[in-house]
N, C-alpha and C positions, 0 to 999 in steps of 0.2 A: 641785608634787609631783615629786620626783626619781625616778630609775629604781628605787632600792631600795624606796621606799614602794609604787611601782606593783607590783613583784614580790611584796611582802608582801600587797597587796590581792588579787592573783590567787590566791596560795596560800590565803588565808583563804576566798575564794569557792569554791575547789575543795574545801576541807575541809567547808564547809557543804553543798555539793551531795552529797558522799559520805555525810553524816549523814542526809540525807533523800532516799532513792532514789525514793520515789513522786513527790515534787515534781520531781525531776530528770527522770524519764522523761516526766512530763506536759509539762514545759516544752520538752524536746527534741522530742517528738512534735508539739506545737503549733507550734513554730517550723518544723519540717520540713514539715508540711502547709501552713502559710501561705506559706512561701517556694516550695514546689513548685506550689501553686495559682496563685500570682502569676506564676511563670515560664510555666506552661501558658497562662494567659490572655494574657500579652504575646506569646507565641509564636503564638497563634492570631489575635490582633488586629493584629499588626505589618504583615503583608502588605496588609491592607485599609486601615489607617490611613495607611501611608506610601506607598501607591501614588499616583502623580500622576493627576489627572483627565484623561480623554481629550478635551482641548480642541484644536481645530485652531488657533485664534488666541487665546491667553489674554488678550491686551491688548485684544481687542474686546468684553470683557464688562464690565458696570458694575452696581453695586448699586442696587436700587430701595428706597428707604427714607427715613425722616425723620431728619435729622441730630440732632434732639432726642432721639429714641428711642435712637439710638446713644450719645449722651452719657449718658443715664440708665443704660444697660447698662455703661457704662465703656469703650466701644470708640470710639476716635477714628480718623479716617482719617489716613494710609493704613495700613491693617493688615487682617489677615484677620478677617472678620466672618461670622457665620452669618445669611444673609438671602436674599432673593429676587434672582436674577440675571437679566439680560436681555441679549440681543445688541444691541450698539450698531452702527449703521451698516448694518444689514440683512444677514441671512443668515450662515451659517457659511462 
């Protein structure tokens, strides 16, 4: 598709949107609410999800679990997994 065809497609789309104002308003409001809601959610969750854990020595932690269960979940070592963690070598 060259630039001329692309511009023709855009013009056609705008003409169609002008012919159906009800659909246009509904589509624009739906997109605005969806994008706004997603931005709000990401803005609220980002500080919690991106904050590092308060570990004194991150290398002294190990995962307790069965390697077969990790393979069934599709999680292979070494990588972040959701599991039960314990302190190795005693104490923090």
